[in-house]
VMD Tcl script that draws the C-alpha trace (Angstrom):
set ca {
  {13.55 31.18 48.86}
  {11.36 28.09 48.89}
  {12.47 24.67 49.99}
  {11.17 21.13 49.74}
  {12.57 18.51 52.08}
  {10.45 15.60 53.23}
  {10.49 12.91 55.90}
  {13.43 12.90 58.27}
  {15.10 15.75 56.38}
  {12.20 18.06 57.25}
  {12.99 17.75 60.96}
  {16.02 20.02 60.49}
  {13.53 22.90 60.36}
  {12.44 22.16 63.94}
  {15.84 22.81 65.48}
  {16.46 25.77 63.17}
  {13.14 27.33 64.20}
  {13.88 26.87 67.91}
  {17.33 28.46 67.66}
  {15.92 31.42 65.73}
  {13.04 31.89 68.17}
  {15.46 31.75 71.08}
  {17.73 34.38 69.51}
  {14.83 36.84 69.27}
  {13.64 36.21 72.85}
  {14.31 38.50 75.80}
  {16.71 36.05 77.47}
  {18.34 33.92 74.76}
  {20.07 30.69 75.71}
  {22.15 30.21 72.55}
  {21.65 33.61 70.89}
  {22.16 32.01 67.49}
  {21.82 35.05 65.21}
  {22.80 32.99 62.16}
  {19.66 30.90 62.66}
  {17.58 34.08 62.48}
  {19.26 35.03 59.20}
  {18.60 31.60 57.71}
  {14.92 31.50 58.72}
  {14.35 34.84 56.98}
  {15.63 33.35 53.71}
  {13.41 30.27 53.74}
  {9.84 30.04 52.46}
  {8.52 27.49 54.95}
  {5.61 27.42 57.38}
  {7.52 27.45 60.67}
  {4.31 28.38 62.49}
  {3.34 24.71 62.74}
  {6.08 24.28 65.35}
  {5.15 27.29 67.48}
  {3.14 25.29 70.04}
  {5.91 22.74 70.64}
  {6.78 24.01 74.12}
  {8.68 20.93 75.27}
  {10.57 20.78 71.98}
  {11.53 24.42 72.36}
  {13.17 24.01 75.75}
  {14.40 20.49 74.95}
  {16.23 21.55 71.79}
  {17.85 24.47 73.60}
  {19.00 22.30 76.51}
  {20.41 19.70 74.14}
  {22.20 22.26 72.00}
  {23.68 24.05 75.01}
  {25.09 20.86 76.51}
  {26.43 19.67 73.17}
  {28.03 23.08 72.57}
  {29.69 22.88 75.98}
  {31.01 19.37 75.40}
  {32.31 20.28 71.95}
  {34.01 23.37 73.39}
  {35.64 21.23 76.08}
  {37.10 18.92 73.43}
  {38.26 21.88 71.33}
  {39.86 23.54 74.35}
  {41.83 20.36 75.00}
  {42.70 19.92 71.30}
  {42.74 23.45 69.76}
  {43.65 22.34 66.24}
  {41.27 19.38 66.07}
  {39.00 18.21 63.26}
  {35.23 18.01 63.81}
  {32.65 16.16 61.73}
  {28.98 17.03 62.19}
  {27.08 13.93 61.02}
  {23.58 14.75 59.79}
  {24.34 18.48 60.06}
  {21.13 19.80 58.48}
  {21.14 23.58 58.82}
  {23.09 23.49 62.07}
  {25.28 26.47 62.95}
  {27.32 24.92 65.77}
  {30.59 25.79 64.04}
  {29.91 29.50 64.55}
  {29.09 28.93 68.23}
  {32.17 26.86 69.16}
  {34.86 27.95 66.69}
  {38.22 28.93 68.19}
  {39.70 30.18 64.93}
  {41.79 27.04 64.33}
  {39.58 23.97 63.98}
  {38.70 22.25 60.72}
  {34.99 21.45 60.40}
  {33.10 19.05 58.13}
  {29.33 19.10 57.56}
  {27.94 15.75 56.41}
  {24.39 15.22 55.14}
  {22.31 14.02 52.22}
  {23.18 15.74 48.90}
  {19.80 17.51 48.79}
  {20.30 18.84 52.34}
  {23.80 20.07 51.58}
  {22.46 21.73 48.41}
  {19.94 23.65 50.52}
  {22.58 24.39 53.16}
  {24.81 25.97 50.53}
  {21.94 28.24 49.52}
  {21.36 29.52 53.04}
  {24.67 29.22 54.91}
  {27.91 30.88 53.80}
  {30.66 28.48 54.93}
  {33.80 29.56 56.71}
  {37.07 28.86 54.91}
  {37.70 26.12 57.50}
  {34.37 24.44 56.81}
  {33.86 21.70 54.23}
  {30.50 20.27 53.16}
  {30.24 16.56 52.31}
  {27.07 15.79 50.29}
  {26.70 12.13 51.20}
  {24.51 9.93 53.36}
  {26.00 9.06 56.74}
  {25.54 5.42 55.65}
  {27.73 5.89 52.57}
  {30.91 4.09 53.58}
  {33.05 6.34 51.39}
  {32.56 9.61 53.27}
  {35.44 9.17 55.78}
  {37.76 9.41 52.76}
  {36.66 13.04 52.40}
  {37.80 13.92 55.92}
  {41.45 14.93 56.25}
  {42.71 14.65 59.82}
  {46.48 14.77 59.15}
  {47.08 13.15 62.52}
  {44.99 15.67 64.44}
  {42.43 14.72 67.07}
  {38.98 13.98 65.67}
  {35.57 14.70 67.17}
  {32.43 13.12 65.68}
  {29.17 14.90 66.53}
  {25.64 13.73 65.85}
  {22.60 15.70 67.02}
  {18.99 14.90 66.19}
  {19.81 12.11 63.74}
  {20.47 8.67 65.18}
  {16.94 8.25 66.54}
  {15.67 8.20 62.95}
  {17.92 5.30 61.99}
  {16.99 1.65 62.43}
  {19.23 -0.48 64.63}
  {21.02 -2.12 61.70}
  {21.65 1.33 60.22}
  {23.10 2.55 63.52}
  {25.38 -0.49 63.54}
  {26.46 0.26 59.97}
  {27.23 3.89 60.84}
  {29.33 2.87 63.84}
  {31.36 0.47 61.75}
  {31.84 3.10 59.04}
  {33.38 5.27 61.74}
  {35.64 2.60 63.21}
  {36.72 1.34 59.78}
  {37.26 4.85 58.44}
  {39.31 6.46 61.21}
  {42.22 5.43 63.43}
  {40.87 7.20 66.50}
  {38.16 9.64 67.57}
  {35.81 10.80 70.27}
  {32.12 10.53 69.40}
  {29.34 12.54 71.03}
  {25.94 11.10 70.07}
  {22.50 12.52 70.84}
  {20.54 9.40 71.82}
  {16.78 8.92 72.12}
  {15.32 7.15 75.16}
  {14.23 3.69 73.96}
  {10.71 4.15 75.31}
  {10.14 6.87 72.69}
  {10.95 4.63 69.71}
  {7.99 4.38 67.31}
  {6.19 7.18 69.17}
  {6.92 10.11 66.89}
  {3.19 10.72 66.49}
  {3.06 11.78 70.15}
  {5.98 14.24 69.88}
  {4.86 17.87 69.87}
  {6.83 18.86 66.74}
  {8.01 15.67 65.01}
  {4.34 14.71 64.59}
  {4.06 17.71 62.27}
  {6.41 15.94 59.84}
  {6.40 12.46 58.31}
  {9.43 11.34 60.31}
  {9.38 8.53 62.88}
  {11.66 7.61 65.77}
  {13.14 4.17 65.11}
  {15.83 3.50 67.69}
  {16.69 4.46 71.23}
  {18.74 3.47 74.28}
  {18.46 3.17 78.03}
  {21.96 4.08 79.14}
  {24.07 4.25 75.99}
  {25.68 0.85 76.47}
  {23.57 -0.31 73.51}
  {25.98 1.57 71.23}
  {28.93 -0.47 72.49}
  {26.97 -3.69 72.05}
  {26.48 -2.79 68.39}
  {30.16 -1.91 68.01}
  {32.39 -3.40 70.74}
  {35.43 -1.50 69.43}
  {33.95 1.61 71.06}
  {34.41 2.48 74.73}
  {31.72 4.48 76.50}
  {33.23 7.27 78.61}
  {30.21 9.39 79.46}
  {26.43 9.77 79.57}
  {24.70 13.11 80.18}
  {20.93 13.42 80.49}
  {19.86 16.64 78.76}
  {17.43 17.19 81.62}
  {20.46 18.34 83.64}
  {20.18 21.59 81.66}
  {16.49 21.42 80.75}
  {15.40 21.68 84.40}
  {16.99 25.14 84.56}
  {15.30 26.37 81.39}
  {11.73 25.19 82.02}
  {9.21 27.78 83.24}
  {8.27 27.38 86.89}
  {5.06 25.37 86.46}
  {6.75 22.93 84.07}
  {9.52 22.00 86.49}
  {7.14 19.48 88.08}
  {7.78 17.25 85.06}
  {11.53 17.04 85.74}
  {11.49 13.53 87.33}
  {9.58 12.15 84.33}
  {11.90 13.91 81.90}
  {14.95 12.29 83.49}
  {13.43 8.97 82.42}
  {12.18 9.93 78.94}
  {14.50 12.67 77.67}
  {17.35 12.31 75.18}
  {20.84 11.80 76.53}
  {24.35 12.47 75.26}
  {26.48 9.36 74.89}
  {30.24 9.93 74.74}
  {32.54 7.29 73.26}
  {36.20 6.78 72.50}
  {37.78 4.75 69.75}
  {41.41 3.91 69.00}
  {42.38 1.35 66.42}
  {44.39 -1.55 67.79}
  {47.75 -1.69 65.99}
}
mol new
graphics top color blue
foreach p $ca { graphics top sphere $p radius 0.5 }
foreach p [lrange $ca 0 end-1] q [lrange $ca 1 end] { graphics top cylinder $p $q radius 0.2 }
display resetview
């Protein structure tokens, strides 16, 4: 089945390709078999990403850490609600599901339309075909007093600072409380998409990044930062031997996971 998604939306094929390639490797990190199934259904030239070595290991390290952090939240709150903001063709639900959680996939209408062609949703999954910057989407999420986890992977770096600020305020205006786990670009990589080994194959550009995640709180002081994890913590274990020499540089330039808490003041 063919697909046409341009600009930022096309980058969802990068992470999908990496997860599928990993699942067919001799020593898979995520073993995401659903990604393999989806790739087989799509008429798209994934070969243009095959030489993105750093992207390959970087995406796997990021996904593994984010899976682990999501699982930790779910273990603590077994009947929680999770919203995947900018979900693309992500399959995290299948990797972290405990049989009880309620999951929402949020993305542009055209992305959700493609998602519904390729991914059969679980009965506890709901797709929301709206932009993350559409202030109405929190109305589609039913928490019923349960704990809420907001996830965003591979999305916020494509937003401009004012758009990030708008998203954060949509979250704090739309929900009474939540934990947010944001994949954040290092600020030195902003406007350097043309040097990225896979993003340069698309028409997307990095627009916004951070140094230590405190920038998120500055944009929305109602949030409290409770954690920061450099994805290199996992990446250094996945890199082939000769590539480990780049670890010190990667600690400076790699994405990081910012963790935030919000509770509305009564």
